[in-house]
N, C-alpha and C positions, 0 to 999 in steps of 0.2 A: 430511434432516438435514444441517446444514452446520457446517463448522469455518472460521470467518472469521479469516484471519491478517493481522496488522498489517504495517506497512512493513518489508520485509526488507532492502533497501538492500545487496544483495550478500553478506549474512551466510549463506552457503550451508550451512555446517556446523551453525549453529543451526537453520536451516530443516529440515535433515534430522533433527536431534535432536527438534525440536518435533513433526514429523509422526509420527515413530516413537513418541513419547510419547502421541500421539493415537490410535495403533493402526493407522497406515498402513504398508504393506509396500513396500519399495524393491526387491523381487526382480526386477522388470521394468525397473529403472532410473529409474522415477518413482514417487512416493508414491500408492498406490492402497488403497482401503478398500471392502469389499463393500457397505457400507450408507450411507456418508457421502461428501460432496463437499467439496473445499476451495474456499474463496472468498478472492480476493486483493483488498485495498483499494488496490493500486497501489504505486508507488515500489519496484519490484523491484530496481532497480539504483542505482549511484553510492555512493561512499564506502567500501563494504565490499570485501573481497578477491576475491570470486568472483561478480561481477555477471552475467556471461554464463552461468554455470552455472545461476544462479537463473532468468534469462530463458528459457534453453533448456528447463528443466524445466516452467515454466508454459506455454510454447508447446506442448509435447507434450501436456500435460494438457488444455489447452483444445481442441486439434485433435482429441483423442479424445473430447471431450464429458465429461471426467471432472472438470472444475473450471470455476469462473466467475472472470472477471477484469474489473476496471474500472481504468482508468489513473489515475496520479497526475501531479503536475507534473513529476517527474523522468522519468517515462515519456514525457511530452509533449516534453520537451527532447531526450531521446535520439532520439525519432522524427524530430524536425526535423533533428538532426545526421545521421541516416541518409538523410534526403532531400537532404542537401547544402546545407541552408540555413545562414546565418551565425548561429551561436550562440556564446555565451561558454563556453569549455571550462574551467569552474571550478565551485565549489560542489558538488563531488563528481563531476561528469561526467568530469573528467580521469582518474579511476581507471578508469571503464568504457572510455573512449577508449583508454587505455593497453593494456587487455586486448585490445580490438578490433584495435589496430594491431600487436599481437604475433602475430595469426593469419595464416595463409596466405591468399592471394587467394580461393580457393574457399570457405574457412571464413568469411571476411569477407562474401562475397556471400550465403552462406546465412543467417547470422544477421541481416544487414541486411534481406533479403527477408522472413524469417519474423517478425522483430519488427515490421516495418511492417505485415504482414498481421494480426498479433495486435492491434496498436493500432487499425488501421482498422476491424476487425470488432468491437471492444469498445464496449459502450454507455458513455455518459458516466457513468452510475451504474446500479447493478443494482436491480431490483425483483423480489424473490423471495417465495416462499410466498404467492402471490396478493396481493402488495402489502403484506403485513404486515411484511416486512423490506426495508429499503433499505440498500444498501451504497454509500457515496459517499466518495471519497478524503479530502476535507477537511470533509465534512459537507454538509448541505443543509437549507434551511428548509422548513417544511411547505408553504407556497404555491409553492415551486419544484418540488415533486415532480410529474412529468408534463411538465415543460418542459425544453427543451435550448437555449434562446437564449443569447446571448453573456454576459449577466449571470449566468445560472445556471452556465454553464461556468466562468467566473472563480471563482465561489464554490466550486464542487465541487473545482476543482483547487488553489485557493490559500487557501480559507477566507474568513472575514469580515474582509477586510483594510481598514485605515483609510487607507492611503496613506502612513503614516509608517513609518520604519524604526528598528530597534534599532541600537546602536553597532556590532554585528558585521555589519550589512547585512540581517539578517532583517526581514521586514515585521511590523509590529504587527498583531495579530489580535484581534478582539473575541471574547468568550466567547458565541458564538451559541447554544450548547447550553442556557444558562440561560433563554433565551426560547423554546426549542422547545416547541411544543404540539401536535404531530401524533400521530395514532394509530399510524402505522408506526414500528417500531423502526429507528433510524438507527445503523448501525455505521460508524465512520470511523477515520481515523488522521491523518497529516500533522503534527500537533503533538505532539512527544514529551512524555509524562508518566511519572512514576516507576512508577505502577500504573494498571491499566485504570480509567478514570474513567466512572462511571455518573452521568448527569445527566438529569433528566426521562426521556424515552423514548429516550435516546441512550447510546452507549458508545464512548469513544475507546480504541482498542486499540493505538495506537503507543506502546509502552513503551521506545522508544529503544535498540533492540538495537545499532545501529551506533555509538551513543555510550556503550556500556558498560552499558546497562540490561538489558533482557530482550527476548526475542521472544515475543509473546503471541498466543494464539488465543482466540476466544470461541465456545464450542459453542452452536449454535442448533438446537432451541428450548430446550435445557437451561439456557442462560445461565450456563454454567460456564466460568471462566477457566482456561486451561492455559498455563504459561509455562516457558521454559528460560532460564538465565542467558547473558549475552553473554560472548564471549571478548575483546571489544574493550576498550581503555582507557576508564575512566569519565570523562565530560566533563559535570560537573554543570551548567555554564552553558547547556547545550543543552536542558535539561528545563524545561518550562513549569509554573509554579505557578498554580493557579486558586483562586478562592474556593470554599468548600465549597458543594456543590449538595445541598440538603436533600430534593429530590424524587427 
């Protein structure tokens, strides 16, 4: 039994509140449950106030085999920053970098090493419950499941992008879920929506916590949504509106 959590983006207090609401105990310093496992859709860091605390918690959970994690595009960018590659420190990364630069040298070395290990050992997307459940950061098409080539990687990390951009620089994304026809349930995030969106056999669980929405989890196999409100200022323009999906 899994609790799949949407994009946290450094909202550590909401992450704690949500896991406690789901019945996890933090007595050991990380959220543990006797019967359930947490699953993370990526984008643990950037924009929020405590990105490294979120990353450290997920690192410890995965190391102990108590959670599953698959990376998002912000995870990919932080990984490349930690490798020393040239990346633009903006679009949220600047908040994580500021936290990182405030650490001592030993702490920097440790989080750098452990996050890179987390990222390198993570699958591009997760296939759980004998393939009945797929967790992919920005989603995945039916015929992409089982593949990890460059085309699939771009889709999983960034969504079904058109190549165009919105006035604020965000890429224009197609509503791929309306055409999804796979047997596996796909749970994803990446594109903030006001409420968890079910469409065909997919669920978008990024309810925009870092933009003042909610942090949400989808309980599997129960298909029950559990959310906690965000403490961040609400930014309506960051939420995507989609046509109603009737399936």
